[in-house]
C-alpha positions in Angstrom: 105.3 111.4 44.6 102.8 113.0 42.2 99.1 112.4 41.5 98.3 108.8 40.5 101.7 107.4 41.6 101.5 104.0 43.2 103.8 103.1 46.1 103.1 99.4 45.5 105.2 99.1 42.4 108.1 96.7 42.3 110.5 99.6 42.3 109.1 101.0 45.5 108.9 97.6 47.1 112.6 97.1 46.3 113.5 100.5 47.8 111.7 99.7 51.0 113.4 96.3 51.3 116.8 97.8 50.6 116.2 100.5 53.3 115.1 97.9 55.9 118.1 95.8 55.1 120.5 98.7 55.5 118.9 99.6 58.9 119.2 96.0 60.0 122.9 95.9 59.1 123.6 99.2 60.9 121.7 98.1 64.0 123.5 94.7 64.0 126.9 96.4 63.7 126.2 98.6 66.7 125.1 95.6 68.8 128.3 93.7 67.8 130.5 96.7 68.6 128.8 97.2 72.0 129.2 93.5 72.8 132.9 93.5 71.9 133.6 96.6 74.0 131.8 95.0 77.0 134.0 91.9 76.7 137.2 94.0 76.4 136.8 97.5 78.1 140.4 98.4 77.1 139.4 98.2 73.4 136.8 100.9 74.0 139.5 103.4 75.2 141.9 102.7 72.4 141.6 104.8 69.3 140.7 103.1 66.0 143.5 101.9 63.8 144.4 104.4 61.1 145.5 103.5 57.6 149.0 104.3 56.5 149.5 107.5 54.6 151.6 107.2 51.5 154.6 109.5 51.3 154.7 111.9 48.4 157.6 111.2 46.0 159.9 114.0 45.0 159.6 115.0 41.3 162.1 113.4 39.0 163.6 116.8 38.0 164.5 117.5 41.7 166.3 114.1 42.0 168.7 114.7 39.1 
């Protein structure tokens, strides 16, 4: 911020609200995750599910 800049502008207020919202969501996600793990301790030891990796197709020239 430079000389004469005002932190009370609508843009700055919007940025502050957005930051607070993101922090609330992250904190809530951590609380929910901890609660789920305390209900099911086995879930905490299991690795997270991984998405399927697509297999690469052979080039058309190699198939012919």
